[in-house]
C-alpha angles and dihedrals in degrees: 000000000000124000116230123209120216093250091059090052091048093050090049096047098040100035087207105137120068093207104034101036095064089049091050089049093053092047097046094041089053091060123095141160091284094048106025131176116247117223115193123216088247090057091050091055093043091048092053091049096045094047095047099037105033100027096030094225114166120257088246092055093050095045088050090053091049092049090051090050090052091053096045112103091207091066131068110197119200110245095000093179092057091047092049093048091046090052091050093049091046093050094055099032139067101237142093120282092230090055090053090051092046089052095051092043089056092046091052090048089058098255115158090211142355114229121216144164089214107106092198093051090050092049100041110016102051096254127134121240115237108240 
């Protein structure tokens, strides 16, 4: 298994760097189910942020890319169940993807609630507002 940093994923998805994108293509296209690429939960969050903030992709475009990554046998995504549930919550809700992932990480850790000062996260991401 080979770990993949966020910048490699960005170069592969965006094809925006004439030197790095071909290298990212070769690396990612060399991966398969027997030698997959590992994508950490941190890279998932960073990827979402970079693609929506820096490249101004729509939330729908980025969630579609994440869903494709989850289905690809040449990738192993850390905590895929949490990522999938966070994507589903994000797609139907009105909250931030990171908040959805924080919520499901806490649920899977056995937390009875996730406390927040973020009104939107409390209303739409299953968290509890600190009073």
